[in-house]
N, C-alpha and C positions, 0 to 999 in steps of 0.2 A: 650243459646240453644246448641251451639257446644260442650261445656264441658259436658252437660248432655247426648248428643248423644254418645260421646266418652265413658262415663262411662257405659252407657247401652250396647254399642257394645263390651265392654271388658268382659262382663259377659257371661258365657256359658249357652245356653238355647236351645239345639236341641229339636225337637218334642218329647214330653213325659218326658223331664227332664228339665223343665223350672223353677224349684224352685229358683235358685239364682236370676233370673231376677224378678220373682214374689215377692220375699222377698224385693228386692230393691224398686220396685214400690209400694208395700203395705206400706212400711215405709214412703214413700213420701206422699201417699194418706192419711195416718192417721194424717198427719200434716195439710192437707188442705181440706179434704172432711168432710161431716157431718156423713157419715157412710161408712164402708168398710167391705167387706166380701170376703172370698175365698171359692168357691164352690168345689164340689167333683172332678170336672175335673181339678181344679187348676186355673181357671179363677179368676182374681182379679176384683171385681165389686165395684165401689165406687159411692156414690151419694152425690151431693152437691147442696144445695139450692141456688137459684139465686134471683134476684130482683122481679121476677114474676113467677107464676106457670101457664104455658100456658095450653090451653085446650087440646093440644096433647102432650103426653110425648115423650121425646127425649133421644136417646141413641147415644153416640159416641163410636166407637170401633177401636182398633188396636191390632194386634197380637204380642205376646211376643216371640214366638218360632222362631228359625232360621233353615235353612237347614243344614244337616250335615250327618254323617255316623253312622251306628250301627254295632257293632261287632256280627258276626254270627257263628264264628268257629275259630279253631286253626289248623295249620299244624303241622306235626310231628317235623319239624325243627324250630318251635317257632314263625312262622309268624301268623298274624291275618287275617282272612277272614272277609269281611264286605259287607254291602249293603247300599243303600241310605236310609236316613231318611228325606223325602222331595225330590222334584225333582231336580236333579243335572245333569248337562251336564258332562258326564264322560271324555270328552276331557280335562277338566281343572284339573283333579285329579293327574296325574302322576307327581311325584317329589315333591308334596306338603307336608308340615308338618302338623301334627294334634296333638291335646291334647285329651286324651281318659279318660273317666270316671271321677268320683268325685276326684280322686287323680291326674288328669291331667297328665297321663303317656304320655311322648313324643314319637311320631312315625313319620315315613316317608312312604308315599305311593309309591309303585314301581311295576314294572312288568319286563318281560325279557328285557335285554339290547338291544338296537337297532342293535348292530353289530352281534347279534345272530338271527336276523330276516331277511328273504330273500324274494325276489320277491314281489308279490302283497300284501303280508301280511304287508309290511312296510307302505302301504297306508291305512290300516285299523285301526280304533280306538279299542284298546283292550276292551273286555267285563269286567265287574266287577269281574267275576269269574276268570279272568286272572291276577287280581291285588291282592296286599297284603299290609298289614301295617307291617313295620319292627320296633319293639320296642327293638331290641337287645337281645331278649330272646334266649337261646341256644336250647330249646326244648319245646314241648307242655306243660309240667308241669310248666316250668318256666314262660311261657306266661300266663297260667291260674292263677298263683299266683299273677300276677300283674294286669290283666285285666279280667273282668267277661263277659260272654256272655250277650248280651243286653246292655252293656255299649255304650254310644254314644260318638262321636268324633266331635270336632269343628276344623275348620281350624286355623292354626297358623297365626301370623301376628297381630301387634297392629294397632289401628286407626292411620291414618297419614294424615296430611294436604298436599295437592298438591298446586301448584301455581294456580292463577286464581279463588280463592274461591271454590276450589274443596276439598272434603274430601273422603278418602278411609277408609272403615271399613267393616268387613266381614258380620255383621248382620244389615246393614242399613235397610234391609227388615225384620222386620218392626219396628225396634227400633226408626226410625224417627217418625213414627206415634205415638209411645208410648211417645216420648219426647214432641211432640206437645200437646197431651192430658194432660201430667203432667204439662206443662206450663200453659195451660188453667185453670187447676184446682187451680193454684196459684192465679188466678185473681178473682175479684168480677164478677160473672157471671150474664148476663142479665136475664137468665131463670134457673129454676131447670133443672139439667142434670144428667144422669147416664153415667158413664164411664166404659166400659168393656175392660179389658186388657186380651185378649183371648189366649188360648193355642192351639196347634196342628192344626193351620191353614194350615201349609205346608203338613200335612198328611191327608187333606180332610176337612178342616173347621169344625173340630169336636168340639172344644171348643165353638165356636160361636153359634152353634145350642143350646146347653144347656143354655148359658148365655142369649141369646135373648129370649128363651122360658120362663125363669124365670123372666126377666125384663118386657117382653111383651110391648115393646114400640109401639107408633104410627108412629114415624119417626126415622130413623137411618141414621147416616153419618159414613161411613167406611173410615178411614184415613189410607192410604197405600203408597206403592211405585209402580212404573210402569216401565216396561221394556223400556230401551232406546237403540237403535242400531245406534246412530249417529256416525258412524265410517267411515273411508275413503273407506272401501271396500263395503259399503252398499249404494245402490242408495237412493235418497231422499225420494221416496214414500214408502220405506220399513223400514225407521228408527223408526217407531212407535211413539216415542216421542224424544225430544231433551233436553239435559241439558242446563240450563240457560234460557230456553224459557218459563218458567212459570209453574204454577200448572196444573196437568193433571186432567181434569174433563171428565170421560168416559160416553158415553151414552149406551154402551153395552160391555160385554166381554163374555168369554165362559161359565160363570156361571150365569150371571145376565143381564137382560134388566133393566136399571136403570129408576127410576120414572121420567117422563118427566117434571113434575112440579118442582121437586127439582133440576133437571138438569138445567132448565131455571133459577131457582133462583140463583144457584151458578154461572152460566156464567154471568147472569145479574149483580150480586154483583161484580164480577171481573171486568167487563166493567165499572161499575159506579165508582169504587174506584181505577181504573188504576192498577189493579193487573194483570200481564201477565198470560195468561192461554193458554192451548192447549188441544186437545183431541187426542185419539189414532188414528193412521192411519190404524190400523189393528184390527180386532176383535180377541183378543188373551188374554190368561191368565185368571185368576179368583181370587176372594177374599172371605173374610168372608161374603160379601154381599149375596152370593148364599145361605148361611144358614140363615142369618138374615131375608132376604126378605120373606122367605117361612115359618117362624115360626108362629104358631097358625093360626090366620085368615089372615095373610099377613101383611107386614110392608112397608110403603113408604120408599124407600131406595135410597140413593145416595152415591157417592164416590168422594174423592179428594185425589190426590196422588202426590208424588215427582218422577220425572223421574230419573232412576238409570241405569248406565252402568254396564255391567258384573254382572247382577243380578244372584243370586243363584250360586255364585262362591266365591273363597277365597278373592276377591278384588273388591267388588262393589264400584262405585264412584258416588257421588251426588254433586249438586251445592248448596252452602249455600243460595243464593238468592231464589232458588226454595223452600227451607225449610222455610225460613222466610215468604215467600208469602203464603205458605200453612197454616202456623199459622194464618196469618192475615185473610185469607179467612174463616177459621173455626170459628174464633171469630165473624166475620161478619155474618156468617150463623146462629149462636146462637141468635144474636141480631135480625136478620130478622125473625126468627121463633117467637120471642117474639112480634114483631110488627104484624105478620099475624095471630097468634093464641093466 
């Protein structure tokens, strides 16, 4: 699982430019699924027959896009102006390295040096309009020859193992979910299942809407990551989730009130099979579930996630035990659907 996650996280796939990730996933799906298609949005949708065809159709989803930056302009002296592609905390941007566009042009994010800032301005976080990407171009024309407007940028840095079963990789959200679904696809499934690897989740769950509408499932499980704030500066009740404390099974977030029957099913399976689990201590965030749940006449929707520190930053961190437990719980979920329906 870890090697697969690292391979996925090494691929560039900012919102709207997910093609390298989609191609990798499609190649895998073509080896293990009964049918695979890519829709006009770029979602990769695979179907695999299982031991049973349940009375209710089942969809598993995970998004393939990652947060990043998008180039919006040039300065006369050759710097790039940019905006967010997905929600990013601008506090984490200064001094970070990026790779831009299909040619992976290297750049560094900067702003005015600290010794040129005085008074209260030192305590303020610079706005995006005050930042730039330096690619070493001498002027506007030189920059335009190397980078096009609309090119997206990913953060630099390779996947890295930390001590204590922790892994750091920029696109854990949500290549973890993709890896779990790819591993499930390799197995003999207990039921027929459709897998949707969706695009543009970070730009407003846009891919999931079309994917769910075309599949029209009765039941959906969204496999995701969840914000963890288990840091020394954060009080216990504000930490949302904690690494190493198990699978996150939410009952609600900013986009979805999850189906109570499925929520109870997941928590019950976790308890029965001694899988550590937790839920969010804050109603925050949102996932593809917001789009999936509302498609057509409505879909019974649940979510299961891995807690991740430093989410939507260049260096998210997750715990390998949580990832393995997420995989186990998703497999049990499919088996339970086969028993109930």
